[in-house]
TIVOMI-777606 format. One record per atom (N, C-alpha, C): z, x, y; residue in three letters. Coordinates in steps of 0.02 Angstrom, whole numbers, padded with zeros to 5 digits, always signed. Layout:
N
ZXYala...
***
This chain:
271
+03952+04800+03362met+03988+04759+03411met+03968+04686+03407met+03926+04666+03359thr+03899+04598+03359thr+03953+04545+03350thr+04005+04560+03311ala+04058+04511+03299ala+04116+04520+03347ala+04110+04565+03394tyr+04163+04584+03439tyr+04148+04553+03507tyr+04195+04518+03539pro+04180+04487+03604pro+04162+04540+03656pro+04110+04527+03694thr+04085+04575+03743thr+04074+04541+03810thr+04067+04583+03861leu+04049+04561+03928leu+03988+04601+03950leu+03944+04570+03989thr+03883+04604+04011thr+03888+04622+04085thr+03876+04686+04099phe+03877+04711+04167phe+03815+04688+04205phe+03818+04692+04271his+03759+04674+04311his+03702+04725+04303his+03716+04783+04272asp+03661+04831+04258asp+03630+04820+04190asp+03654+04768+04154gly+03627+04751+04088gly+03663+04782+04030gly+03706+04831+04042asn+03745+04861+03987asn+03802+04815+03967asn+03828+04825+03907val+03877+04780+03877val+03940+04819+03860val+03999+04789+03874ile+04063+04820+03859ile+04103+04775+03812ile+04134+04803+03760pro+04180+04763+03720pro+04236+04736+03764pro+04259+04675+03750gln+04306+04644+03796gln+04377+04671+03787gln+04397+04686+03727leu+04465+04711+03714leu+04461+04785+03696leu+04502+04826+03729gly+04499+04897+03717gly+04567+04928+03705gly+04566+04993+03692phe+04626+05031+03679phe+04637+05080+03737phe+04693+05073+03772gly+04709+05117+03827gly+04750+05176+03804gly+04739+05235+03834thr+04773+05295+03811thr+04819+05325+03864thr+04835+05288+03917trp+04882+05312+03967trp+04949+05328+03934trp+04978+05386+03952gln+05043+05409+03927gln+05041+05429+03853gln+04983+05435+03824ile+04978+05465+03757ile+04965+05540+03766ile+05010+05580+03741glu+05005+05653+03750glu+04945+05681+03712glu+04918+05736+03737glu+04861+05767+03706glu+04869+05779+03630glu+04926+05806+03607pro+04932+05818+03535pro+04931+05754+03492pro+04947+05697+03523asp+04950+05634+03485asp+04887+05592+03494asp+04843+05613+03539ala+04787+05569+03559ala+04736+05560+03503ala+04719+05613+03467ala+04668+05607+03415ala+04689+05558+03362ala+04751+05564+03339lys+04775+05519+03286lys+04779+05447+03312lys+04802+05439+03374ala+04807+05371+03402ala+04739+05338+03406ala+04688+05375+03429val+04621+05347+03435val+04593+05332+03366val+04603+05376+03318gln+04578+05363+03250gln+04610+05300+03221gln+04675+05292+03234thr+04710+05232+03209thr+04682+05169+03243thr+04670+05173+03309ala+04643+05116+03345ala+04574+05096+03318ala+04533+05146+03305leu+04467+05131+03277leu+04473+05099+03208leu+04521+05122+03169asp+04531+05095+03102asp+04555+05022+03106asp+04596+05007+03156val+04619+04937+03166val+04560+04893+03185val+04512+04922+03221gly+04452+04883+03239gly+04430+04889+03311gly+04467+04925+03353tyr+04448+04931+03424tyr+04381+04967+03431tyr+04342+04944+03480arg+04277+04975+03493arg+04268+04994+03567arg+04324+04997+03603leu+04325+05020+03672leu+04385+05065+03680leu+04375+05126+03704val+04430+05173+03716val+04427+05196+03788val+04484+05192+03822asp+04489+05208+03893asp+04534+05269+03903asp+04508+05319+03939thr+04549+05377+03957thr+04535+05395+04029thr+04560+05453+04052ala+04551+05474+04121ala+04569+05548+04126ala+04540+05581+04175ala+04555+05653+04184ala+04630+05664+04192ala+04663+05621+04231ile+04734+05632+04246ile+04778+05618+04186ile+04753+05584+04135tyr+04794+05573+04075tyr+04803+05638+04036tyr+04760+05687+04048arg+04764+05752+04015arg+04764+05746+03939arg+04724+05700+03915asn+04717+05692+03842asn+04644+05684+03820asn+04598+05701+03866glu+04527+05689+03850glu+04504+05730+03789glu+04530+05790+03781arg+04510+05830+03724arg+04531+05796+03658arg+04593+05771+03658gly+04617+05736+03598gly+04580+05671+03586gly+04564+05634+03640val+04526+05572+03633val+04457+05588+03603val+04425+05640+03628gly+04360+05659+03601gly+04364+05677+03527gly+04417+05713+03509glu+04427+05730+03438glu+04435+05667+03396glu+04475+05621+03421gly+04487+05560+03383gly+04424+05518+03374gly+04381+05518+03424leu+04318+05480+03419leu+04270+05512+03370leu+04272+05579+03364gly+04227+05613+03319gly+04155+05595+03332gly+04119+05577+03280asp+04048+05560+03289asp+04037+05484+03285asp+04091+05445+03296ala+04084+05372+03296ala+04033+05352+03349ala+03981+05317+03329gly+03928+05303+03375gly+03930+05234+03405gly+03975+05191+03382asp+03976+05122+03406asp+04038+05107+03447asp+04066+05159+03479val+04127+05151+03519val+04110+05163+03592val+04132+05117+03635phe+04121+05121+03707phe+04176+05165+03737phe+04157+05215+03775leu+04205+05264+03802leu+04203+05263+03878leu+04263+05257+03907thr+04272+05259+03980thr+04316+05318+03999thr+04298+05354+04052thr+04344+05400+04083thr+04339+05393+04158thr+04382+05430+04194lys+04389+05419+04266lys+04395+05484+04304lys+04366+05484+04364val+04371+05541+04410val+04436+05536+04449val+04476+05589+04448trp+04542+05587+04479trp+04538+05598+04555trp+04592+05582+04589asn+04595+05584+04662asn+04579+05653+04690asn+04603+05706+04657asp+04591+05774+04682asp+04517+05793+04679asp+04478+05757+04639asp+04407+05772+04631asp+04363+05725+04672asp+04392+05691+04721gln+04350+05648+04763gln+04309+05690+04812gln+04248+05666+04825gly+04200+05702+04865gly+04136+05710+04824gly+04081+05725+04855phe+04016+05726+04820phe+04013+05781+04767phe+04022+05843+04788ala+04019+05899+04740ala+04079+05898+04693ala+04137+05882+04722glu+04199+05883+04683glu+04196+05833+04624glu+04170+05774+04637ala+04167+05723+04585ala+04121+05744+04529ala+04065+05775+04546lys+04019+05798+04494lys+04051+05852+04452lys+04087+05897+04484arg+04122+05950+04447arg+04175+05921+04401arg+04215+05873+04428gly+04268+05843+04388gly+04241+05804+04329gly+04186+05768+04339ala+04157+05729+04285ala+04130+05774+04229ala+04100+05830+04249arg+04074+05877+04198arg+04131+05908+04159arg+04186+05921+04192gln+04245+05947+04156gln+04270+05895+04105gln+04270+05832+04125ser+04290+05779+04078ser+04244+05776+04018ser+04179+05780+04031leu+04130+05778+03976leu+04141+05837+03929leu+04154+05896+03957asp+04166+05955+03915asp+04227+05944+03870asp+04281+05917+03898lys+04341+05906+03859lys+04330+05852+03806lys+04293+05801+03823leu+04279+05747+03776leu+04230+05769+03722leu+04194+05823+03734gly+04144+05845+03686gly+04083+05799+03686gly+04066+05773+03745arg+04012+05724+03751arg+03961+05746+03804arg+03899+05727+03793asp+03848+05738+03844asp+03850+05684+03897asp+03879+05626+03878ser+03884+05569+03925ser+03938+05522+03902ser+03958+05478+03946val+04005+05424+03929val+03971+05357+03944val+04000+05304+03920asp+03973+05237+03933asp+03990+05213+04003asp+04049+05233+04028leu+04071+05208+04093leu+04113+05261+04127leu+04096+05277+04189leu+04134+05324+04230leu+04160+05287+04290leu+04225+05294+04303leu+04258+05258+04358leu+04286+05307+04409leu+04289+05285+04473ile+04332+05317+04523ile+04402+05289+04512ile+04452+05332+04501his+04517+05308+04478his+04555+05268+04532his+04555+05293+04594trp+04588+05258+04649trp+04546+05266+04712trp+04548+05219+04758pro+04508+05226+04819pro+04535+05280+04867pro+04602+05290+04867cys+04632+05339+04913cys+04603+05331+04984cys+04612+05273+05015pro+04577+05259+05078pro+04594+05308+05134pro+04654+05338+05133thr+04671+05385+05186thr+04631+05450+05180thr+04606+05466+05121lys+04564+05525+05112lys+04493+05512+05137lys+04473+05449+05136asp+04407+05428+05159asp+04351+05468+05126asp+04357+05475+05059ala+04306+05512+05022ala+04273+05470+04968ala+04294+05407+04960tyr+04268+05370+04902tyr+04195+05351+04908tyr+04167+05347+04969val+04096+05332+04975val+04055+05392+04951val+04074+05452+04972asp+04039+05511+04948asp+04047+05519+04873asp+04106+05503+04848thr+04118+05505+04776thr+04072+05456+04740thr+04064+05398+04770trp+04021+05346+04740trp+03948+05368+04739trp+03927+05402+04792lys+03858+05428+04794lys+03848+05479+04738lys+03899+05519+04724ala+03895+05566+04668ala+03891+05529+04601ala+03928+05474+04596met+03928+05433+04535met+03857+05405+04523met+03825+05382+04576ile+03757+05356+04570ile+03711+05410+04544ile+03717+05470+04572asp+03677+05527+04549asp+03689+05541+04475asp+03753+05539+04455met+03770+05556+04385met+03744+05502+04338met+03746+05440+04359arg+03716+05387+04318arg+03641+05399+04311arg+03608+05414+04366asp+03536+05424+04364asp+03517+05485+04323asp+03563+05534+04318ala+03550+05595+04279ala+03568+05586+04205ala+03596+05528+04187gly+03611+05515+04117gly+03679+05539+04094gly+03723+05559+04141leu+03790+05581+04121leu+03836+05523+04106leu+03818+05464+04130thr+03855+05403+04114thr+03805+05345+04116thr+03817+05296+04073arg+03771+05239+04072arg+03785+05190+04128arg+03849+05182+04145ser+03868+05135+04198ser+03921+05167+04242ser+03927+05142+04303ile+03977+05168+04350ile+04018+05111+04378ile+04083+05125+04386gly+04128+05075+04413gly+04186+05107+04450gly+04236+05067+04464val+04294+05090+04502val+04357+05062+04471val+04413+05087+04496ser+04478+05064+04474ser+04524+05058+04535ser+04560+05004+04539asn+04609+04994+04592asn+04578+04985+04662asn+04514+04967+04665phe+04482+04957+04730phe+04499+04887+04758phe+04508+04885+04823arg+04522+04822+04858arg+04456+04790+04879arg+04459+04728+04902ile+04397+04693+04923ile+04361+04734+04976ile+04397+04759+05026glu+04364+04795+05080glu+04331+04860+05055glu+04360+04890+05004asp+04330+04951+04976asp+04265+04935+04940asp+04265+04880+04903leu+04204+04859+04867leu+04149+04841+04917leu+04167+04806+04969glu+04118+04786+05020glu+04089+04848+05055glu+04130+04898+05065arg+04105+04959+05099arg+04056+04996+05054arg+04071+05000+04989leu+04024+05033+04943leu+03956+04998+04946leu+03958+04932+04945asp+03896+04894+04947asp+03858+04906+05013asp+03895+04905+05068ala+03864+04912+05134ala+03833+04981+05144ala+03865+05033+05117glu+03843+05101+05131glu+03797+05130+05078glu+03796+05100+05018thr+03753+05128+04965thr+03706+05075+04934thr+03722+05011+04944gly+03682+04959+04912gly+03693+04952+04838gly+03743+04988+04812val+03758+04987+04740val+03830+04964+04729val+03838+04909+04693leu+03905+04884+04678leu+03928+04911+04610leu+03993+04923+04602pro+04019+04942+04536pro+04006+04887+04485pro+03998+04906+04422val+03991+04856+04369val+04059+04826+04351val+04114+04864+04366leu+04180+04844+04343leu+04232+04872+04392leu+04286+04835+04401asn+04345+04860+04438asn+04405+04851+04392asn+04435+04907+04374gln+04494+04906+04331gln+04556+04903+04375gln+04594+04849+04369ile+04650+04836+04414ile+04713+04817+04376ile+04771+04826+04408glu+04833+04800+04379glu+04828+04724+04377glu+04835+04695+04318leu+04829+04623+04311leu+04867+04602+04248leu+04915+04557+04258his+04955+04531+04203his+04984+04464+04226his+05015+04426+04182pro+05036+04358+04201pro+05080+04354+04263pro+05120+04407+04277ser+05162+04404+04336ser+05131+04436+04397ser+05067+04457+04392phe+05031+04484+04450phe+04957+04473+04437phe+04931+04415+04460gln+04866+04391+04437gln+04808+04406+04484gln+04819+04430+04544gln+04766+04454+04588gln+04708+04404+04595gln+04723+04343+04610arg+04671+04291+04609arg+04618+04301+04663arg+04638+04323+04723glu+04589+04333+04776glu+04540+04388+04758glu+04565+04443+04729leu+04522+04498+04709leu+04477+04478+04651leu+04504+04440+04604arg+04463+04415+04548arg+04406+04372+04573arg+04420+04330+04622lys+04367+04286+04650lys+04313+04328+04682lys+04333+04381+04717ala+04284+04426+04748ala+04241+04459+04694ala+04272+04481+04639his+04235+04509+04583his+04183+04459+04558his+04204+04398+04549glu+04159+04346+04524glu+04099+04337+04571glu+04113+04335+04636asp+04060+04326+04685asp+04012+04385+04686asp+04037+04445+04672met+03996+04506+04675met+03964+04523+04608met+03983+04488+04555gly+03957+04504+04489gly+03990+04564+04457gly+04052+04578+04475ile+04090+04635+04449ile+04138+04612+04394ile+04138+04646+04339val+04185+04630+04284val+04256+04651+04304val+04304+04607+04291thr+04374+04622+04302thr+04403+04651+04237thr+04432+04710+04242gln+04466+04740+04184gln+04539+04750+04201gln+04583+04730+04156ser+04655+04730+04168ser+04688+04792+04140ser+04719+04832+04185trp+04764+04884+04158trp+04835+04858+04162trp+04878+04885+04119ser+04946+04857+04110ser+04942+04782+04097ser+04898+04760+04051pro+04888+04688+04042pro+04949+04651+04015pro+04996+04689+03986leu+05058+04658+03960leu+05115+04664+04010leu+05099+04686+04072gly+05153+04695+04121gly+05202+04748+04102gly+05176+04803+04074gln+05217+04859+04048gln+05268+04833+03997gln+05247+04783+03959gly+05289+04756+03906gly+05336+04701+03928gly+05348+04696+03994gly+05396+04647+04018gly+05375+04576+04007gly+05310+04563+04006gly+05286+04495+03998gly+05305+04464+03931gly+05315+04506+03882met+05330+04480+03815met+05400+04451+03810met+05443+04466+03859asp+05511+04439+03860asp+05516+04372+03897asp+05460+04351+03928asn+05461+04289+03966asn+05470+04229+03918asn+05514+04182+03934pro+05526+04125+03889pro+05463+04084+03875pro+05421+04075+03925asp+05359+04037+03915asp+05312+04073+03867asp+05307+04139+03875ile+05264+04178+03830ile+05292+04175+03759ile+05357+04181+03753lys+05388+04178+03686lys+05375+04110+03654lys+05379+04058+03694ala+05367+03990+03667ala+05295+03983+03644ala+05248+04008+03683ile+05177+04003+03665ile+05163+04045+03603ile+05194+04102+03597ala+05187+04144+03537ala+05211+04106+03476ala+05267+04071+03483glu+05294+04032+03427glu+05247+03974+03409glu+05221+03942+03461glu+05175+03885+03449glu+05111+03907+03412glu+05087+03965+03429thr+05024+03989+03400thr+05035+04029+03336thr+05097+04049+03323gly+05111+04091+03265gly+05084+04161+03272gly+05078+04184+03335gln+05050+04249+03349gln+05100+04292+03387gln+05091+04359+03387pro+05136+04402+03426pro+05131+04385+03501pro+05185+04396+03537ala+05186+04382+03608ala+05132+04422+03645ala+05123+04485+03624ser+05071+04526+03656ser+05002+04496+03647ser+04989+04469+03588ala+04924+04439+03574ala+04914+04376+03617ala+04968+04338+03628ala+04963+04278+03670ala+04943+04297+03741ala+04974+04350+03768ile+04957+04372+03836ile+04885+04398+03839ile+04866+04438+03790leu+04798+04466+03790leu+04746+04411+03781leu+04764+04359+03743arg+04718+04303+03735arg+04706+04268+03802arg+04758+04264+03842trp+04752+04235+03909trp+04702+04275+03950trp+04705+04342+03947his+04657+04385+03982his+04586+04370+03957his+04578+04369+03892leu+04511+04361+03864leu+04480+04293+03882leu+04521+04241+03879gln+04494+04175+03894gln+04479+04166+03968gln+04508+04207+04010his+04490+04207+04082his+04428+04249+04095his+04403+04282+04044gly+04343+04322+04052gly+04355+04393+04074gly+04417+04417+04070phe+04433+04486+04087phe+04422+04531+04027phe+04411+04594+04040ser+04420+04646+03989ser+04492+04670+03995ser+04523+04690+03939ala+04592+04713+03940ala+04598+04775+03897ala+04639+04823+03920ile+04646+04887+03885ile+04720+04903+03873ile+04754+04866+03829pro+04824+04881+03816pro+04833+04948+03781pro+04886+04982+03799lys+04905+05044+03764lys+04955+05027+03710lys+04951+05060+03653ala+05000+05052+03600ala+05007+05118+03564ala+05068+05134+03544ser+05080+05199+03513ser+05083+05195+03437ser+05095+05136+03409ser+05100+05130+03337ser+05045+05084+03310ser+05030+05092+03246arg+04979+05050+03215arg+05001+04976+03217arg+05065+04963+03208ala+05089+04894+03209ala+05077+04862+03276ala+05089+04898+03331his+05078+04870+03397his+05003+04862+03411his+04963+04910+03388met+04891+04904+03396met+04866+04841+03361met+04890+04830+03301ala+04868+04771+03262ala+04892+04707+03295ala+04953+04707+03321ala+04980+04647+03354ala+04937+04630+03415ala+04917+04681+03453asn+04874+04669+03511asn+04805+04644+03489asn+04779+04674+03436phe+04711+04658+03413phe+04707+04586+03387phe+04765+04558+03369ala+04766+04488+03345ala+04742+04440+03398ala+04739+04462+03461ala+04713+04419+03515ala+04643+04394+03501ala+04606+04429+03458leu+04538+04408+03443leu+04535+04353+03390leu+04592+04334+03362ser+04591+04291+03303ser+04610+04218+03316ser+04623+04198+03378phe+04645+04130+03391phe+04628+04112+03463phe+04640+04049+03483glu+04629+04027+03551glu+04691+03992+03578glu+04700+03997+03643leu+04753+03959+03677leu+04724+03892+03701leu+04766+03841+03703ser+04744+03777+03730ser+04743+03780+03806ser+04710+03732+03837asp+04709+03729+03910asp+04780+03725+03938asp+04823+03688+03904glu+04892+03680+03927glu+04930+03746+03923glu+04919+03783+03869gln+04951+03849+03862gln+04925+03898+03915gln+04860+03896+03927met+04832+03939+03980met+04863+03922+04048met+04872+03858+04062ala+04900+03837+04126ala+04973+03860+04133ala+05009+03859+04078arg+05079+03883+04080arg+05083+03957+04097arg+05036+03996+04071ile+05036+04067+04088ile+05011+04077+04160ile+04961+04037+04181asp+04938+04040+04250asp+04996+04029+04299asp+05043+03988+04280ala+05098+03970+04325ala+05149+04026+04333ala+05142+04081+04296leu+05190+04136+04299leu+05175+04186+04354leu+05121+04174+04392asp+05100+04222+04444asp+05154+04231+04496asp+05163+04294+04518asp+05212+04311+04569asp+05180+04361+04618asp+05172+04342+04681pro+05140+04387+04730pro+05176+04454+04735pro+05240+04456+04717glu+05279+04518+04720glu+05283+04552+04651glu+05239+04533+04606gly+05245+04557+04537gly+05213+04624+04522gly+05186+04658+04572arg+05154+04722+04561arg+05204+04772+04531arg+05184+04808+04480lys+05227+04859+04449lys+05203+04930+04463lys+05138+04938+04475gly+05110+05004+04488gly+05104+05018+04562gly+05070+05073+04580pro+05062+05092+04651pro+05018+05042+04688pro+05026+05042+04754asp+04984+05001+04798asp+04921+05041+04816asp+04861+05015+04800pro+04800+05052+04815pro+04790+05068+04889pro+04822+05030+04933ala+04814+05042+05004ala+04846+05107+05026ala+04895+05131+04989thr+04933+05191+05010thr+04933+05246+04958thr+04917+05230+04895phe+04922+05281+04842phe+04868+05335+04850phe+04887+05397+04840gly+04840+05452+04841gly+04825+05479+04909gly
***
């Protein structure tokens, strides 16, 4: 990972900044997709129990020892005992004794189980089942509650973040708390690549539109985990590591923010 851009967690562990997301990759296709991503050069692979492809992801990783692996505890497995059981099932499917990062997938605030789930995550980290623990889709109030009730903050919060939905208030809270921001759907489910400003910047840089968007994420200090189904798309995304955007180009993408730009579920009500 020495030549690969990385971010350092507050627990001292290090994550590659650009990763390969496996959402919507079916189990039979997962092994080949992961193998192709590793061949392109990716060193971070993200999966989750609910993706139902952990077995294939584990197969694709094989015995690769320099790849950072993330998985997530699903909503149905929230609770102290339930989270431990769900995480062990994920490890069995992945064929691993441990993962690099384990996340709570959604806060599900109406279930009011994420604090107990977090306490289980702390136990699992201490037992060596995961090196680091984090969350996904948590709001500021959820992060503050974890800190108040356990004294342990997540190392990372994986959130919907793309040029048309930039979550600036939540990002600022992450910065203040020392939490890494990781972007899911970093390309806006592909819609961002059709934006005239993005197209113009891609032409100016001579890079794919997807790489221009991902470069914006990287230069803001986010981790990003785009999903791609073909080698060509994986390579186009990976090109984000090969160039830089100017301050003016960054500002043009910053200006695309839309408070109504959310494409995925609202964490306040989902689950």
